N, C-alpha and C positions, 0 to 999 in steps of 0.2 A: 555530536552532540546529541542529546536523546530524543526521537519521538515514537509516540501510540500512533500505531493506527488503527482504527475502528474494520471488523473484517462483516462481509455477510458471507449469507447462502454458501456456496462452497468452500468458498474460504475458509467461515468461520468451522465448518466439519472438515476440513483437515487439520486444522488447528485446534480445532479441538480447545475450540478460545473466540471469545467475542472481544479480542484487541492482541496486536501483541507490538513488542520493542521492538526497535531501532536505530543502531548505533551509524550516521553519518553526519558528512563534515558540517561546519557551520558552516552556512549559508546555499549547501547542499540543492539542486533542481533535481524535479520529479522521477528523469531518468537514471538520478545515484541514485533517487532512494527502490525502482525499482527492480537497479539490483544487489543491491543488498536485503534488499525484501529473500531475494531467492536466496541469495549467500550467506545470511544466518538465521531461514524460516525457507529449508528443501523443502519438504513437502507442497509449497507454492508454485515451485518450478510449474508442475501440474498446470498453475496457469494462467505463465505467463506467456506473454502479449497477448494473453483476453480478454484480461484486464482492464477494466478505467481506475480510474485515481482523480481520487475530489479530493480537494485541500478549499477546508474554510467555506464548503456546503458551497462549492462547482467543482464541473470536472476538471480538470488543468490539463495545459501540453505539457509534452518531456521538458519544457526550457523556465519551466513556472520556480521561483525557487520555494521553500521550503523555509520555516522558522521554528526555534523553538517552541510556542507554541500555535501552530498552524494548527486546526484540526484535519486530520488526514481520515479522508475512509475510502479503501482498495474496494470496489465495485467491481463482479466476475462475472462473467457471463452469465444470464438468465434464459432458463426454456418454459413454456409456456404457452397455456393456451385463451 
């Protein structure tokens, strides 16, 4: 299935877009999505293991199951004061 992932901060800069399309298996889990993001969008590898994934406006664990209408957001680390 195809899902769309919203990007913020550094992820948006790396991809020069506010969303990316990712192909994942039906009923994939967040951990599968993380790997697919890096495989299909190599610039995001810079942020791998430092980002959080939100599904339907809530932070998601690695075992959260995704579906084609899930609202997905990649939240990279931020700094500031």
